[in-house]
C-alpha positions as CSV (number, residue, x, y, z in Angstrom):
1,M,50.5,51.6,10.1
2,M,50.1,48.1,8.9
3,T,49.9,46.6,12.5
4,T,47.3,49.3,13.4
5,A,45.0,48.1,10.4
6,I,45.3,44.4,11.3
7,Q,44.9,44.9,15.0
8,T,41.7,47.1,13.8
9,L,40.5,44.3,11.7
10,H,41.1,41.6,14.3
11,A,38.8,43.6,16.8
12,S,36.1,43.8,13.9
13,I,36.3,40.2,13.1
14,R,35.8,39.7,17.1
15,R,32.7,41.6,17.1
16,H,31.3,40.5,13.9
17,G,32.4,36.9,13.6
18,R,29.4,35.6,12.1
19,D,29.4,38.3,9.5
20,Y,32.9,37.9,8.4
21,L,32.3,34.0,8.3
22,E,29.3,34.7,6.1
23,L,31.4,36.7,3.4
24,T,33.5,33.5,2.9
25,K,30.3,31.5,1.9
26,P,31.4,28.5,4.1
27,K,29.1,25.9,2.6
28,V,30.7,26.7,-1.1
29,V,34.3,26.8,0.3
30,A,33.5,23.5,2.2
31,L,32.6,21.6,-1.1
32,I,35.3,23.5,-2.9
33,T,38.1,22.0,-0.2
34,F,36.6,18.6,-0.2
35,T,37.0,18.3,-3.9
36,A,40.4,19.8,-3.6
37,M,41.1,17.1,-0.9
38,V,40.0,14.3,-3.4
39,G,42.0,15.7,-6.2
40,M,44.9,15.3,-3.8
41,L,44.2,11.8,-2.7
42,L,43.7,10.6,-6.3
43,A,47.1,11.9,-7.4
44,T,49.0,9.5,-5.7
45,P,48.5,5.7,-5.2
46,G,49.6,5.8,-1.5
47,M,48.7,8.5,1.2
48,V,49.4,12.3,0.5
49,P,52.1,13.9,2.8
50,W,50.2,15.3,5.8
51,E,51.6,18.6,5.4
52,I,50.5,19.1,2.0
53,L,47.1,17.5,2.8
54,L,46.5,20.0,5.9
55,F,48.2,23.2,4.7
56,G,47.3,22.7,1.0
57,S,43.9,22.4,1.9
58,L,43.7,25.3,4.3
59,G,45.3,27.3,1.8
60,I,43.0,26.7,-1.3
61,A,40.0,27.1,1.2
62,L,41.4,30.6,2.4
63,M,41.9,31.8,-1.2
64,A,38.4,30.6,-1.8
65,G,37.1,32.4,1.0
66,S,38.9,35.5,-0.2
67,A,37.1,35.2,-3.6
68,A,34.1,34.7,-2.1
69,A,34.4,38.1,0.1
70,L,35.8,39.8,-3.0
71,N,32.6,38.7,-4.7
72,H,30.2,40.3,-2.1
73,L,32.4,43.6,-2.4
74,A,31.6,43.6,-6.2
75,D,28.3,42.5,-6.0
76,Q,27.1,44.8,-2.9
77,R,24.7,46.7,-5.2
78,A,23.0,44.0,-6.8
79,D,22.6,41.9,-3.4
80,A,20.7,45.0,-2.1
81,V,18.0,44.7,-4.5
82,M,17.9,40.8,-4.4
83,A,15.8,39.0,-1.8
84,R,18.4,36.1,-1.7
85,T,21.1,38.5,-0.6
86,C,19.7,41.8,0.8
87,R,20.8,40.6,4.4
88,R,24.2,39.8,3.5
89,P,26.9,41.7,5.7
90,L,27.4,44.7,3.2
91,P,23.9,45.5,2.2
92,S,22.7,45.2,5.5
93,G,25.2,47.7,6.9
94,H,26.9,45.2,9.3
95,L,30.3,45.6,7.6
96,D,31.6,48.5,5.5
97,T,33.7,48.2,2.0
98,G,37.2,49.0,3.9
99,Q,36.3,46.1,6.6
100,V,35.5,43.3,3.7
101,L,38.5,44.3,1.6
102,G,40.7,44.1,4.3
103,F,39.4,40.7,5.5
104,A,39.6,39.3,1.9
105,L,43.3,40.5,1.4
106,L,44.2,39.1,4.9
107,I,42.9,35.6,4.2
108,G,44.1,35.8,0.7
109,V,47.6,36.6,1.3
110,F,47.7,33.9,4.1
111,G,46.3,31.2,1.8
112,L,48.7,32.1,-0.9
113,S,51.7,32.0,1.7
114,L,50.4,28.6,2.9
115,L,50.4,27.1,-0.7
116,L,54.1,28.6,-1.6
117,A,55.2,27.3,1.6
118,F,53.7,23.9,1.7
119,T,52.9,22.9,-1.8
120,N,54.5,24.4,-5.2
121,P,54.5,27.7,-7.3
122,L,52.3,26.0,-9.9
123,T,49.4,25.6,-7.5
124,A,49.8,28.9,-6.2
125,V,49.8,30.4,-9.5
126,L,46.6,28.5,-10.4
127,T,44.9,29.2,-7.1
128,A,45.5,32.9,-7.6
129,A,44.4,32.8,-11.2
130,S,41.1,31.0,-10.0
131,L,40.5,33.7,-7.5
132,I,41.2,36.5,-10.1
133,G,38.8,34.4,-12.4
134,Y,35.9,34.2,-10.1
135,A,36.1,37.3,-8.2
136,V,37.2,39.7,-11.1
137,V,36.7,38.2,-14.5
138,Y,33.3,36.6,-13.6
139,T,32.0,38.7,-11.1
140,R,32.8,42.3,-12.7
141,F,32.6,41.5,-16.3
142,L,31.3,38.1,-17.3
143,K,28.2,38.0,-15.1
144,R,26.7,41.4,-16.5
145,A,27.9,40.9,-20.1
146,T,26.4,37.7,-21.2
147,P,23.9,34.9,-20.2
148,Q,26.6,32.3,-20.7
149,N,28.5,33.9,-17.9
150,I,28.3,30.8,-15.7
151,V,29.5,28.4,-18.7
152,I,32.4,30.7,-19.4
153,G,33.1,31.7,-15.8
154,G,32.7,27.9,-14.8
155,A,36.5,27.2,-15.1
156,A,37.3,29.0,-12.2
157,G,34.7,26.9,-10.2
158,A,36.0,23.8,-11.5
159,A,39.3,24.3,-10.7
160,P,39.6,22.8,-7.1
161,P,40.4,19.0,-7.7
162,L,42.9,20.3,-10.5
163,L,44.6,22.5,-7.8
164,G,44.6,19.7,-5.2
165,W,46.2,17.4,-7.7
166,T,49.0,19.8,-8.7
167,A,49.5,20.4,-5.0
168,V,50.7,16.9,-4.7
169,T,52.4,16.1,-8.1
170,G,53.7,19.9,-9.4
171,Q,52.2,19.1,-12.7
172,I,48.9,19.2,-14.5
173,D,48.1,15.7,-15.4
174,P,45.2,13.9,-17.7
175,G,43.7,12.8,-14.4
176,A,43.3,16.4,-13.0
177,L,41.8,17.7,-16.3
178,L,39.3,15.1,-16.1
179,L,38.1,15.9,-12.6
180,F,38.2,19.6,-13.6
181,M,35.9,18.6,-16.9
182,I,33.5,16.9,-14.4
183,I,32.7,20.1,-12.1
184,Y,33.0,22.2,-15.3
185,I,29.9,20.5,-17.0
186,W,28.1,20.1,-13.9
187,T,28.2,23.9,-13.1
188,P,25.7,25.1,-15.5
189,P,22.7,22.7,-14.7
190,H,23.5,23.5,-10.9
191,F,23.4,27.0,-11.1
192,W,20.8,27.4,-13.7
193,A,18.3,25.5,-11.4
194,L,18.8,28.2,-8.8
195,A,18.6,31.0,-11.4
196,I,15.2,29.9,-12.4
197,H,14.2,30.0,-8.6
198,R,15.5,33.2,-8.3
199,R,14.9,34.7,-11.7
200,H,13.1,37.7,-10.6
201,D,15.7,38.7,-8.5
202,Y,18.3,38.4,-11.3
203,A,16.0,40.6,-13.5
204,R,15.6,43.4,-10.5
205,A,19.4,43.6,-10.3
206,D,19.6,43.7,-14.2
207,I,21.9,40.6,-14.3
208,P,21.3,38.7,-17.5
209,M,21.0,35.3,-16.2
210,L,19.7,32.4,-18.9
211,P,16.3,32.4,-17.6
212,V,15.9,36.1,-17.7
213,T,17.2,36.7,-21.1
214,H,16.0,33.4,-22.8
215,G,13.0,32.3,-20.8
216,V,12.4,29.7,-18.3
217,A,11.6,26.8,-20.8
218,F,14.9,27.3,-22.6
219,T,17.0,27.1,-19.4
220,R,15.0,23.9,-18.2
221,L,16.0,22.4,-21.7
222,Q,19.7,23.6,-21.2
223,I,19.7,21.9,-17.7
224,L,18.7,18.9,-19.1
225,L,21.2,18.8,-22.0
226,Y,23.8,19.4,-19.8
227,T,22.8,17.0,-17.3
228,I,22.7,14.2,-20.3
229,L,26.4,15.4,-21.2
230,L,27.5,15.1,-17.5
231,I,26.7,11.5,-17.3
232,P,29.3,10.0,-20.0
233,I,31.7,12.8,-18.8
234,S,31.5,11.4,-15.2
235,L,32.0,7.7,-16.4
236,L,35.6,8.7,-17.9
237,P,37.5,7.8,-14.5
238,F,36.0,4.5,-14.7
239,L,36.8,4.1,-18.7
240,T,40.2,5.2,-18.3
241,G,41.3,2.9,-15.4
242,M,41.4,5.9,-13.1
243,S,38.7,4.3,-10.8
244,G,37.0,0.9,-10.5
245,G,33.6,-0.7,-9.9
246,I,32.6,1.3,-6.7
247,Y,33.0,4.5,-8.6
248,L,31.4,3.2,-11.6
249,A,28.0,2.1,-9.7
250,S,28.0,5.3,-7.9
251,A,28.2,7.5,-10.9
252,L,25.4,5.6,-12.6
253,V,23.3,5.8,-9.7
254,L,23.9,9.4,-9.0
255,G,23.8,10.5,-12.7
256,G,20.5,8.6,-13.1
257,R,19.0,10.2,-10.1
258,F,20.3,13.9,-11.5
259,L,18.8,13.1,-14.6
260,Y,15.5,12.0,-13.3
261,Y,15.4,15.6,-11.6
262,A,16.5,17.5,-14.7
263,A,13.9,15.6,-16.9
264,R,11.2,16.0,-14.4
265,L,11.8,19.6,-14.5
266,F,11.9,19.8,-18.1
267,V,8.8,17.6,-18.7
268,T,6.3,19.0,-16.2
269,G,7.4,22.7,-16.8
270,N,6.9,23.3,-12.7
271,D,9.2,25.9,-11.6
272,R,8.8,24.5,-7.9
273,L,10.9,21.6,-8.9
274,A,13.9,24.2,-9.7
275,M,15.1,24.0,-6.0
276,P,15.1,20.1,-5.4
277,T,16.9,20.0,-8.8
278,F,19.4,22.5,-7.4
279,G,19.9,21.0,-4.1
280,F,20.4,17.4,-5.5
281,S,23.0,18.7,-7.7
282,I,24.9,19.3,-4.5
283,V,24.3,16.0,-3.2
284,Y,25.3,14.6,-6.6
285,L,28.8,16.3,-6.7
286,F,29.7,15.3,-3.0
287,G,28.8,11.9,-3.7
288,L,30.5,11.4,-6.9
289,F,33.8,12.7,-5.3
290,A,33.3,10.7,-2.2
291,A,32.8,7.7,-4.3
292,L,36.1,8.5,-6.2
293,M,37.9,8.7,-2.8
294,L,36.6,5.5,-1.5
295,D,37.0,3.6,-4.8
296,H,40.9,4.6,-5.0
297,Y,41.7,3.6,-1.5
298,V,39.7,0.2,-1.9
299,L,41.7,-0.3,-4.8
300,Y,44.9,0.6,-3.2
301,L,44.3,-1.5,-0.1
302,F,43.4,-4.6,-2.5
303,E,46.7,-4.2,-4.5
304,K,48.8,-3.6,-1.2
305,F,47.2,-6.7,0.6
């Protein structure tokens, strides 16, 4: 029976490959995997063992993709009434509930198996908890319960660099928590900018996102305040000796640019600036973690030679 189900799913994946790929939210998973890999690299002064780097990253990516697919499953009714999501595989009818659930379970179990085999139980447990936190706690409950959903549920999305760190060390260290905190504080201004742009969709779907419940002006203020808070938080890797001058310069430039977008959105009241703010927030996070990685290995090579 199980073999037949897997064979059926495999045939479906071959026919609907693009739809299954879309279920995993590949752009989001790519950023998740990158920050997890940076967490791995920062956890050790030298090079990460290749097995952990390769299979640990793959395991985290697969479980993130599984969480994304479960999110599609839980949100299919809301997705059907939102312009941004109505063409997704489930509301469009390209895939059915059984196919999505089977796919999510398959890649989730495979990802968890890789983490157990090549990293350590702590990383596997924390990654599974993040999956449950996003796909169940956030999507099924928090998202529809409070306009602070993204703040409370942001812990699941902030976990990847911590997961990468624990994959190498087998323990939760202050440096890992610092990386977690950066993404946790980054998440609200990142997501609320998108929520401003899509607030009418969220209202139609009866999802209490902040611009729907408290208005756009209040949301713009919150974006600005969180961005201001993010800047000193982002400097902590330098202030604690975790990184050096390359990172400091990058954090100041990127933070200044992010603050410019947030301030402009707040001062002008022009909602058309919401999407550029959202777009730069992604550039900001990628650039910040790339700078952490570059700074780490420049310092490593300098000390070595």
